[in-house]
LOKE-478185 format. One record per atom (N, C-alpha, C): x, y, z; residue in three letters. Coordinates in steps of 0.02 Angstrom, whole numbers, padded with zeros to 5 digits, always signed. Each point is the difference from the previous one (the first is absolute). Example, Ala and Ser with C-alpha at 12.3 -4.5 7.8 and 13.67 -1.06 7.14 Angstrom:
! LOKE-478185
+00660-00284+00390ala-00045+00059+00000ala+00045+00060+00000ala-00018+00053-00036ser+00042+00059+00003ser-00039+00055+00037ser
END
This chain:
! LOKE-478185
-01623+14690-03538unk-00014+00061-00007unk+00059+00056-00034unk-00013+00027-00051unk+00053+00028-00023unk-00003+00069+00035unk+00071+00036-00006unk+00028+00054+00038unk+00007+00046-00051unk-00029+00069+00014unk-00005+00048-00039unk+00061+00042+00015unk+00062+00015-00052unk+00055+00033+00010unk-00004+00047-00006unk+00047+00036+00016unk+00002+00089-00006unk+00042+00009-00082unk+00004+00062-00002unk+00036+00007-00062unk+00080-00025-00012unk+00027-00028-00057unk+00065-00026-00010unk+00036+00048+00049unk+00059-00036+00026unk+00064+00039+00026unk+00049+00024-00035unk+00034+00051+00010unk+00063+00020-00040unk+00051-00048-00006unk+00025-00009-00046unk+00056-00071-00020unk+00053+00038+00024unk+00049-00032+00016unk+00056+00019+00030unk+00062+00002-00071unk+00041+00038+00013unk+00052+00022-00068unk+00049-00063-00014unk+00001-00040+00057unk+00042-00059-00003unk-00034-00062-00033unk+00048-00027-00040unk-00040-00056-00054unk+00036-00070+00020unk-00043-00041-00013unk+00031-00071+00008unk-00014-00041-00067unk+00053-00032-00013unk+00006-00053-00062unk-00050-00052+00014unk-00043-00007-00052unk-00042-00061-00011unk+00002-00013-00071unk-00022-00067+00004unk-00019-00033-00066unk-00063+00007-00024unk-00026+00029-00066unk-00056+00000-00014unk-00018-00054-00067unk-00062-00016+00005unk-00018-00039-00057unk-00054+00030-00043unk+00021+00006-00069unk-00046+00038-00041unk-00070-00035-00013unk-00039+00039-00012unk-00065-00027-00017unk-00045+00048-00039unk-00044-00047-00050unk-00036+00052-00056unk-00061+00051+00035unk-00027-00034+00069unk-00043+00034+00019unk+00023+00048+00074unk-00021+00059-00008unk+00031+00042+00053unk+00080+00005+00005unk+00029-00012-00072unk+00071+00017+00008unk+00029+00080-00005unk-00063+00033-00031unk-00004+00086-00001unk-00044+00034+00045unk-00013-00015+00060unk-00049+00030+00039unk-00013+00069-00025unk-00067+00023+00017unk-00011+00077-00011unk+00036+00041+00040unk+00045+00050-00025unk+00047+00046+00036unk-00054+00033+00054unk-00064+00004-00003unk-00028+00039+00046unk-00021-00033+00058unk+00009-00065-00001unk-00019-00043+00061unk+00053-00035+00028unk+00014-00009+00060unk+00054-00037+00018unk-00014-00076-00019unk+00058-00043-00008unk+00009-00082-00013unk-00019-00029+00078unk-00062-00044+00000unk-00018-00033+00059unk+00036-00060+00004unk+00055-00018+00059unk+00037-00049-00007unk-00024-00026+00068unk-00008-00071+00000unk-00019-00036+00044unk+00057-00045+00032unk+00001+00000+00071unk+00050-00044+00040unk-00038-00022+00051unk+00013-00075+00007unk-00033-00039+00058unk+00049-00025+00045unk-00026-00036+00061unk+00039-00039+00040unk-00049-00003+00070unk+00050-00038+00035unk-00021-00011+00082unk+00027+00060+00029unk+00057+00022-00004unk+00014+00055+00042unk-00004+00000+00077unk+00019-00070+00018unk+00000-00008+00074unk+00076+00034+00036unk-00008+00017+00052unk+00046+00044+00036unk+00034+00040-00059unk-00026+00042-00010unk+00025+00049-00064unk+00056+00032+00013unk+00049-00010-00043unk+00067+00023+00002unk+00018+00045-00056unk+00076+00006+00006unk+00020+00045-00060unk+00013-00031-00067unk-00005-00066+00003unk+00008-00046-00069unk-00057+00015-00019unk-00070+00011+00024unk-00067+00003-00022unk+00005+00067-00033unk+00026+00051+00038unk-00004+00065-00023unk+00037+00017-00055unk+00058-00026-00013unk+00046-00003-00064unk-00035-00023-00067unk-00038-00049+00022unk-00020-00043-00071unk-00072+00051-00021unk-00027+00027+00055unk-00063+00057-00013unk+00032+00047-00050unk+00057+00024+00040unk+00035+00073-00026unk+00014-00028-00074unk+00020-00054-00020unk+00029-00013-00062unk-00065+00007-00046unk-00059-00031+00022unk-00053-00006-00045unk-00037+00066-00006unk+00007+00044+00045unk-00029+00069+00005unk+00036+00047-00067unk+00075-00013+00024unk+00047+00046-00062unk+00001-00039-00061unk-00044-00046+00001unk+00010-00042-00080unk-00018+00055-00061unk-00050+00043+00002unk-00009+00046-00038unk+00003+00064+00041unk+00015+00053-00051unk-00002+00074+00029unk-00073+00002+00034unk-00054-00012-00022unk-00064+00013+00033unk-00038-00062+00008unk+00017-00029+00072unk-00021-00070+00007unk-00058+00007+00069unk-00051-00029-00022unk-00047-00013+00074unk+00006-00059+00011unk+00035-00021+00069unk-00003-00062+00020unk-00046-00033+00048unk-00037-00053-00021unk-00035-00042+00041unk+00019-00060+00031unk+00000-00012+00058unk+00027-00041+00033unk-00058-00063+00025unk+00009-00053-00009unk-00056-00045+00026unk+00037-00054+00042unk-00034-00004+00057unk+00021-00040+00063unk-00062-00064+00003unk+00035-00052+00004unk-00045-00065+00023unk-00039-00003+00067unk-00048-00020+00004unk-00022-00001+00077unk+00021-00061+00031unk-00020-00013+00066unk+00039-00037+00032unk-00029-00083-00012unk-00065-00007-00024unk-00022-00064-00024unk+00043-00022-00057unk+00003+00042-00046unk+00032-00029-00059unk+00077-00009+00009unk+00027+00056+00051unk+00078-00008+00012unk+00008-00075+00047unk-00039-00010+00030unk+00019-00059+00059unk-00012-00054-00051unk-00040-00007-00043unk-00019-00064-00046unk+00052-00009-00044unk+00026+00042-00033unk+00054+00004-00055unk+00078+00008+00019unk+00009+00039+00053unk+00067+00008+00040unk+00026-00014+00054unk-00058+00009+00047unk+00010-00011+00073unk-00009+00052+00045unk-00002-00009+00057unk-00005+00047+00058unk+00027+00066-00014unk-00020+00055+00009unk+00030+00062+00016unk+00000+00024+00051unk+00039+00059+00030unk+00021+00013+00063unk-00055+00061+00008unk-00009+00048-00055unk-00042+00051+00013unk-00059-00021-00034unk-00076+00018+00034unk-00055-00005-00047unk-00011+00040-00067unk-00054-00012-00029unk-00013+00025-00063unk+00000+00069+00014unk-00036+00026+00055unk-00010+00074+00004unk+00050+00034+00017unk+00051-00028+00025unk+00069+00036+00010unk+00044-00005-00057unk-00017-00051-00042unk+00047+00001-00064unk-00036+00054-00043unk-00061+00002+00003unk-00032+00063-00046unk+00024+00066+00026unk+00007+00023+00071unk+00012+00059+00009unk+00065+00013+00006unk+00048-00055+00000unk+00088+00009-00013unk+00004+00029-00072unk-00037-00027-00043unk+00011+00023-00076unk-00037+00072-00004unk-00038+00011+00025unk-00027+00074-00010unk+00041+00053+00038unk+00041-00018+00034unk+00059+00044+00026unk+00068+00005-00036unk+00000-00037-00061unk+00041+00005-00039unk-00014+00046-00050unk+00067+00051-00014unk-00018+00063-00042unk+00000-00020-00073unk+00017-00067-00020unk-00003-00015-00071unk-00068-00029-00035unk-00036-00019+00070unk-00067-00024-00006unk-00048+00060-00027unk-00036-00015-00045unk-00055+00048-00024unk-00074-00025+00019unk-00007-00071+00001unk-00058-00034+00026unk+00015-00080+00004unk-00031-00008+00062unk-00007-00068+00028unk-00050-00041-00016unk+00003-00059-00031unk-00056-00043-00012unk-00002-00057+00051unk-00058+00004+00047unk+00006-00069+00044unk-00036-00063-00045unk+00013-00049+00044unk-00025-00070-00041unk+00021-00013-00063unk+00057+00018-00015unk+00035-00026-00068unk-00005-00062-00021unk-00017-00025-00068unk-00002-00068-00014unk+00079-00023-00001unk-00003-00064+00021unk+00065-00042-00012unk+00041+00008-00062unk-00046-00009-00045unk+00014-00013-00070unk-00037+00072-00044unk+00036+00027-00042unk-00024+00059-00034unk-00038-00037-00068unk-00055+00024-00011unk-00034-00027-00062unk-00030+00086-00044unk-00015-00013-00062unk-00015+00050-00040unk-00061+00036+00041unk-00050-00028+00021unk-00048+00027+00034unk+00016+00054+00059unk+00059-00026+00039unk+00028+00057+00051unk+00025+00060-00038unk+00040-00022-00049unk+00036+00060-00039unk-00040+00051-00029unk-00061-00015-00027unk-00052+00030-00022unk-00042+00050+00049unk-00007-00038+00044unk-00041+00028+00065unk+00037+00067+00026unk+00068-00021+00003unk+00042+00051+00031unk+00032+00054-00051unk-00014-00012-00059unk+00036+00025-00055unk+00070+00014-00007unk+00033-00066+00022unk+00059-00002+00014unk+00050-00002-00075unk+00048+00042-00006unk+00037-00006-00051unk+00062-00052+00002unk+00030+00003+00065unk+00061-00040+00004unk+00010-00039+00066unk+00012-00060+00017unk+00028-00029+00062unk+00050-00014+00015unk+00032+00040+00048unk+00073-00001+00022unk+00006-00058+00053unk+00061-00025-00007unk+00029-00060+00048unk+00064-00032-00027unk+00035-00019+00052unk+00065-00036-00030unk-00003-00063-00044unk+00043-00013-00036unk-00018-00042-00067unk+00006-00069+00019unk+00026-00030+00064unk+00011-00047+00014unk-00068-00042+00005unk-00009-00064-00027unk-00076-00033-00004unk-00017-00007+00080unk-00075+00026+00011unk-00013-00007+00064unk-00054-00075-00009unk+00013-00040+00039unk-00036-00075+00005unk-00066+00020+00013unk-00041-00014-00042unk-00088-00003+00003unk-00013-00052+00047unk-00013+00020+00074unk-00026-00065+00040unk-00066-00018-00013unk-00042+00042-00042unk-00066-00006-00001unk-00003-00070-00062unk+00040-00005-00031unk+00000-00052-00055unk-00010+00022-00059unk-00006+00081-00013unk-00018+00021-00054unk+00045-00002-00066unk+00064-00004+00020unk+00062+00001-00033unk+00072+00005+00018unk+00037-00011-00018unk+00078+00020+00030unk+00014+00053+00024unk-00032+00059-00026unk+00017+00065+00033unk-00061+00042-00017unk-00009+00040+00061unk-00059+00029+00017unk-00007+00066-00059unk+00063+00017-00031unk-00002+00054-00036unk+00016-00015-00076unk-00015-00061-00016unk+00008-00027-00064unk-00051+00022-00052unk-00065+00017+00021unk-00043+00016-00039unk+00025+00091-00029unk+00016+00043+00052unk+00016+00057-00024unk+00062-00003-00032unk+00055-00034+00002unk+00053-00014-00041unk-00019-00015-00065unk-00042-00045-00004unk-00014-00034-00060unk-00030+00060-00058unk-00037+00052+00036unk-00044+00033-00042unk+00044+00078-00009unk+00060-00016+00038unk+00049+00061-00009unk-00015+00081+00034unk-00037-00025+00068unk-00010+00057+00052unk+00033-00010+00070unk+00063-00017-00010unk+00026-00023+00051unk+00073+00047+00010unk+00020+00039+00052unk+00052+00041+00014unk+00033-00016+00060unk+00060-00017-00022unk+00043-00030+00056unk+00032+00045+00037unk+00005-00030+00069unk+00043+00040+00059unk+00044-00044+00019unk+00059+00035+00044unk+00045-00042+00034unk-00006-00006+00075unk+00022-00052+00023unk-00006-00031+00072unk+00060+00042+00029unk-00022+00019+00075unk+00065+00020+00030unk+00031-00064+00043unk+00047-00011-00014unk+00041-00062+00034unk+00018+00038+00074unk+00001-00070+00041unk+00012+00004+00067unk-00061+00023+00052unk-00056+00021-00022unk-00052+00005+00035unk-00078-00033-00026unk-00022-00037+00035unk-00076-00026-00011unk-00042-00016+00076unk-00057-00011-00021unk-00040-00009+00057unk+00020-00076+00035unk+00025-00043-00039unk+00027-00053+00028unk+00059+00002+00028unk+00047+00040-00026unk+00061+00030+00050unk-00015+00016+00066unk-00051+00047+00004unk-00009+00031+00064unk-00036-00056+00052unk-00045-00032-00040unk-00020-00051+00059unk+00057-00053+00017unk+00030-00014-00043unk+00066-00050+00027unk+00039+00023+00053unk+00016+00079-00002unk+00034+00030+00041unk-00044-00004+00074unk-00049+00007-00003unk-00046+00004+00061unk+00001-00074+00034unk-00013-00055-00049unk+00002-00073+00031unk+00065-00018+00026unk+00058+00022-00040unk+00074-00014+00014unk+00003+00035+00078unk-00016+00061+00014unk+00006+00032+00082unk-00064-00011+00035unk-00049-00047-00004unk-00054+00003+00020unk-00004+00009+00081unk+00054-00037+00038unk+00002+00011+00067unk+00010+00075+00010unk+00033+00034-00028unk+00019+00064+00020unk-00062+00054-00022unk-00028-00024-00035unk-00060+00060-00029unk-00060-00024+00057unk+00002-00077+00024unk-00060-00013+00060unk+00026+00051+00049unk+00057-00004+00034unk+00025+00033+00069unk+00001+00073-00017unk+00007+00034-00070unk-00009+00071-00006unk-00076+00017+00004unk-00031-00037-00033unk-00075+00019+00022unk-00034-00010+00062unk+00038-00048+00046unk-00018+00000+00070unk+00028+00060+00037unk+00051+00024-00013unk+00027+00058+00021unk-00053+00067-00012unk-00039-00008-00066unk-00049+00056-00009unk-00069-00015+00020unk-00005-00054+00052unk-00065-00001+00023unk-00048-00051-00019unk+00012-00044-00062unk-00033-00062-00007unk+00008-00048+00042unk-00073-00040-00005unk-00008-00056+00053unk+00036-00049-00026unk+00006-00066+00054unk+00019-00061-00020unk-00062-00028-00035unk-00051+00013+00005unk-00064-00033-00036unk+00005+00025-00082unk+00008+00059-00002unk+00016+00040-00070unk+00068-00036-00036unk+00036-00013+00037unk+00069-00013-00041unk+00009-00086-00005unk-00057-00034+00044unk+00010-00079-00005unk+00044-00032+00061unk-00048-00016+00060unk+00044-00002+00069unk+00046-00078-00017unk-00019-00048-00023unk+00049-00053-00006unk+00067+00023-00039unk-00010+00034-00053unk+00060+00018-00037unk+00039+00054+00048unk-00033+00032+00036unk+00035+00064+00034unk+00043-00044+00048unk-00024-00055+00047unk+00038-00030+00040unk+00058-00030-00027unk+00003-00037-00047unk+00041-00026-00050unk+00073+00060-00017unk-00037+00049-00016unk+00039+00057-00015unk+00036+00034+00052unk-00032-00002+00062unk+00029+00031+00052unk+00065-00045+00030unk-00026-00065-00013unk+00063-00050+00019unk+00054+00007-00050unk-00019+00003-00050unk+00058+00011-00053unk+00048+00063+00017unk-00049+00046+00017unk+00038+00075+00014unk+00049-00013+00069unk-00025-00024+00036unk+00049-00018+00078unk+00054-00043-00032unk-00020-00045-00025unk+00070-00043-00040unk+00054+00037-00043unk-00027+00050-00037unk+00039+00029-00038unk+00034+00061+00032unk-00027+00022+00064unk+00043+00049+00040unk+00053-00032+00041unk-00019-00076+00034unk+00051-00035+00020unk+00065-00016-00034unk-00020-00025-00069unk+00061-00019-00050unk+00035+00078-00014unk-00036+00053-00019unk+00032+00059+00006unk+00043+00017+00052unk-00020+00001+00062unk+00041+00001+00064unk+00053-00044+00005unk-00004-00060-00012unk+00047-00052+00003unk+00065+00021-00063unk-00031+00029-00056unk+00050+00014-00053unk+00028+00065+00017unk-00021+00038+00038unk+00034+00050+00024unk+00050-00001+00061unk-00004-00053+00034unk+00040-00021+00049unk+00055-00042-00027unk-00010-00033-00055unk+00056-00031-00022unk+00043+00045-00063unk-00037+00060-00014unk+00034+00037-00038unk+00057+00041+00051unk-00036+00023+00054unk+00042+00026+00054unk+00062-00042+00009unk-00002-00061+00023unk+00059-00045+00012unk+00040-00006-00053unk-00031-00009-00059unk+00062+00005-00065unk+00036+00076+00002unk-00023+00039+00018unk+00029+00066-00010unk+00058-00010+00060unk-00023-00018+00069unk+00045-00004+00047unk+00062-00056-00017unk-00023-00050-00031unk+00058-00043-00015unk+00042+00026-00060unk-00020+00037-00042unk+00030+00039-00045unk+00054+00049+00028unk-00028+00027+00041unk+00035+00059+00033unk+00057-00036+00046unk-00011-00056+00037unk+00061-00019+00044unk+00034-00066-00039unk-00019-00022-00055unk+00039-00047-00040unk+00078+00015+00005unk+00017+00051-00020unk+00085+00006-00012unk+00015+00009+00073unk-00025+00020+00052unk+00015-00005+00074unk+00008-00059+00022unk-00048-00054-00017unk+00001-00075+00021unk+00051-00030-00029unk+00013+00008-00076unk+00064-00026-00032unk+00056+00006+00025unk+00025+00064+00022unk+00043+00026+00022unk+00023-00041+00080unk-00073+00013+00038unk+00017-00063+00073unk+00017-00061-00014unk-00035-00038-00052unk+00008-00074-00012unk+00073-00008-00010unk+00019+00039-00044unk+00074-00022-00046unk+00050+00010+00060unk-00017+00057+00040unk+00054+00013+00078unk-00016-00063+00039unk-00068-00023+00004unk+00000-00054+00054unk+00034-00071-00020unk+00001-00012-00065unk+00029-00065-00026unk+00075+00019-00011unk+00021+00060-00008unk+00074+00000+00001unk+00024+00008+00072unk-00046+00014+00045unk+00025-00006+00078unk+00006-00069+00012unk-00068-00042-00016unk+00020-00070+00013unk+00027-00051-00028unk+00026+00023-00075unk+00062-00036-00014unk+00064+00024+00024unk+00009+00052+00023unk+00071+00023+00040unk+00008-00042+00062unk-00063+00003+00040unk-00008-00022+00075unk+00025-00083-00018unk-00048-00033-00059unk+00018-00067-00015unk+00068-00020-00007unk+00030+00038-00045unk+00081-00025-00023unk+00033+00011+00057unk-00021+00055+00049unk+00053+00007+00063unk-00007-00053+00044unk-00069-00022+00015unk+00007-00067+00043unk+00019-00057-00040unk-00011-00009-00054unk+00037-00054-00020unk+00067+00005+00001unk+00043+00054-00016unk+00054-00002+00017unk+00032+00001+00071unk-00045+00018+00039unk+00021-00009+00077unk-00002-00077+00022unk-00071-00031-00026unk-00007-00067+00011unk+00067-00035-00031unk+00022+00011-00056unk+00048-00049-00031unk+00061+00018+00032unk+00030+00054+00023unk+00045+00024+00038unk+00006-00043+00072unk-00055-00004+00031unk-00009-00036+00060unk+00002-00070+00009unk-00031-00026-00056unk+00016-00087-00014unk+00066-00005-00017unk+00040+00029-00059unk+00068-00019+00004unk+00043+00005+00059unk-00005+00070+00035unk+00030-00010+00069unk-00009-00048+00043unk-00060-00032+00007unk-00014-00057+00032unk+00039-00063-00020unk-00012-00022-00073unk+00033-00041-00020unk+00077-00007+00002unk+00033+00067-00003unk+00064+00003-00003unk+00029+00000+00084unk-00032+00017+00054unk+00001-00007+00061unk-00009-00087+00015unk-00039-00028-00010unk-00011-00074+00006unk+00052-00030-00024unk+00030+00015-00070unk+00061-00040-00013unk+00046+00024+00019unk+00018+00060+00034unk+00047+00000+00052unk+00005-00051+00046unk-00049+00018+00038unk-00016-00056+00062unk+00018-00077-00015unk-00024-00015-00060unk+00020-00064-00011unk+00070-00015-00004unk+00018+00036-00040unk+00083-00010-00022unk+00039+00004+00065unk-00015+00058+00044unk+00042+00007+00069unk-00019-00069+00041unk-00060-00023-00006unk+00003-00067+00051unk+00009-00062-00023unk+00010-00005-00075unk+00050-00050-00041unk+00071+00001+00025unk+00022+00067+00001unk+00073-00001+00015unk+00022-00015+00063unk-00053+00022+00047unk+00030-00010+00070unk-00010-00075+00026unk-00050-00053-00031unk-00020-00041+00008unk+00058-00054-00020unk+00005+00009-00077unk+00035-00063-00035unk+00065+00034-00034unk+00002+00068+00005unk+00062+00034-00032unk-00013-00006-00082unk-00046-00015-00016unk-00029+00000-00074unk-00056+00049-00019unk-00007+00007-00056unk-00057+00043-00031unk-00066-00028+00003unk-00053+00020+00026unk-00065-00034-00005unk-00032+00011-00053unk-00020-00056-00025unk-00025-00005-00063unk-00087-00030+00006unk-00034+00019-00050unk-00077-00018-00005unk-00012-00069-00030unk-00047-00030-00006unk-00021-00064-00019unk+00022-00013-00045unk+00013+00034-00064unk+00028-00005-00068unk+00064+00008+00007unk+00040+00021+00059unk+00072+00000-00015unk+00023+00067-00030unk-00044+00047+00004unk+00031+00061-00035unk+00013+00045+00065unk+00051+00035-00004unk+00023+00053+00062unk-00037+00063-00026unk-00004+00032+00069unk-00032+00077-00016unk+00061+00033+00005unk-00017+00059-00022unk+00039+00071+00003unk-00029+00054-00001unk+00028+00044+00031unk-00031+00070+00008unk+00015+00037-00067unk-00062+00031-00023unk+00009+00015-00070unk+00046+00077+00009unk+00002+00029+00062unk+00038+00081+00010unk+00072-00035+00011unk+00023-00052+00013unk+00062-00025+00012unk+00036+00001-00074unk+00068+00004+00005unk+00039-00018-00035unk+00003-00060-00038unk+00019-00021-00065unk-00010-00072-00012unk+00064-00017-00001unk+00009-00068+00014unk+00074-00035+00011unk-00002-00054-00046unk+00074-00022-00017unk+00013-00048-00046unk-00019-00067+00030unk+00019-00010+00065unk-00003-00063+00018unk-00026+00005+00084unk+00003-00055+00042unk-00013+00003+00078unk+00047+00032+00032unk+00063-00034-00030unk+00060+00033+00059unk+00006+00067+00005unk-00013+00036-00056unk+00012+00068-00008unk-00052+00037+00051unk-00068-00030-00009unk-00062+00014+00019unk+00022-00002+00094unk+00028-00060+00028unk+00014-00012+00067unk+00052+00041+00018unk+00053+00002-00048unk+00056+00046+00025unk-00031+00078+00018unk-00029+00027-00048unk-00026+00061+00003unk-00043+00013+00060unk-00049-00065+00021unk-00049+00017+00058unk+00034-00019+00054unk+00027-00055+00012unk+00022-00035+00046unk+00089-00007+00017unk+00021+00022-00043unk+00070+00001-00001unk+00038+00019+00066unk-00020+00067+00031unk+00024+00021+00051unk-00014-00054+00073unk-00061-00018-00003unk-00007-00051+00049unk+00037-00059+00003unk+00006-00027-00055unk+00036-00059-00012unk+00077+00009+00013unk+00041+00056-00031unk+00066+00009+00034unk-00006+00004+00077unk-00037+00031+00032unk-00008+00002+00067unk-00005-00054+00043unk-00045-00057-00040unk-00006-00053+00024unk+00068-00048-00011unk+00036+00015-00053unk+00054-00042-00023unk+00057+00013+00061unk+00009+00066+00011unk+00055+00029+00036unk-00009-00026+00065unk-00076-00002+00028unk-00016-00026+00066unk+00029-00073+00001unk-00015-00042-00040unk+00012-00062-00007unk+00072-00015-00007unk+00038+00046-00025unk+00072-00017-00004unk+00034+00022+00057unk-00037+00051+00030unk+00028+00005+00067unk-00017-00042+00060unk-00048-00031-00013unk-00015-00045+00059unk+00039-00047-00004unk+00021-00031-00081unk+00027-00072+00002unk+00077+00013+00012unk+00029+00074-00004unk+00067+00017+00018unk+00014-00005+00083unk-00054+00022+00037unk-00009-00002+00066unk+00004-00070+00015unk-00048-00047-00029unk+00005-00065+00031unk+00048-00055-00010unk+00054+00018-00063unk+00042-00029-00023unk+00060+00021+00062unk+00003+00067+00016unk+00044+00018+00055unk-00014-00031+00058unk-00060-00012+00023unk-00019-00036+00068unk+00027-00072+00001unk-00011-00024-00055unk+00018-00077-00015unk+00081-00010-00004unk+00021+00056-00027unk+00087-00005+00012unk+00001+00001+00065unk
END
């Protein structure tokens, strides 16, 4: 059912650059009537990208009457796919756009001459990219109006589309489910099975986040005390090496003293028993490293045992003299 529109709205002073296609028919519309421009689409989740394209169509002529056709649910679901908003919601969204003068419900998927004549349409406005005709009528649903020279090009707004908005919702599905739960929606309305999975995922995410925070705190602690730990480690290593070196020195000194003491004992015992230096199995004599070096054994014995030998010789001489006296 067609909608009776109000009088054309005042146009804005701002203009948008568009590309026009000249045509012999309606190339110079009567100045006394507005140029009737038609734009069509699905307009699901109506956003500012839609509004900007309608603004361009509205401002394509100084005096423009903008008609907007919206496909119903059956046609849209058949040729494009499921919509978020119903046809009634989409119609009503367009009626509240300030650039739109009239909304045409149940718009055809492909425009033909009959439809143009029925609504007395001068031009059809849309972006110039080929729009695949899923109905099989052609490669572009606007092929006919382009061929007859009644096509008005508008520019798309980059970075915004209905598909992009849906993708954002799908990407953060769990968050939106929980968001709606907080706003009073029931598990049944949101899908109980999915909800259980989402709740489990949320708990897991919270645990992961908690562990990440703990790890972050430990890393900060390590970073704060790193220099202190390095200094302590250097000091501990230096102390250990110093104690180790001192212990090795003491042990070496003790071992040397014991060896020297034992050598002295062996030398003293050998001299007392045999009057000769005690040697080891290899026949090598042991000397005290700290004693002076001697050129031969005689000097050594004279130095060490000289006094005792002289005393002993004197005693022997005295004894022989006394014995000779007795014999005499």
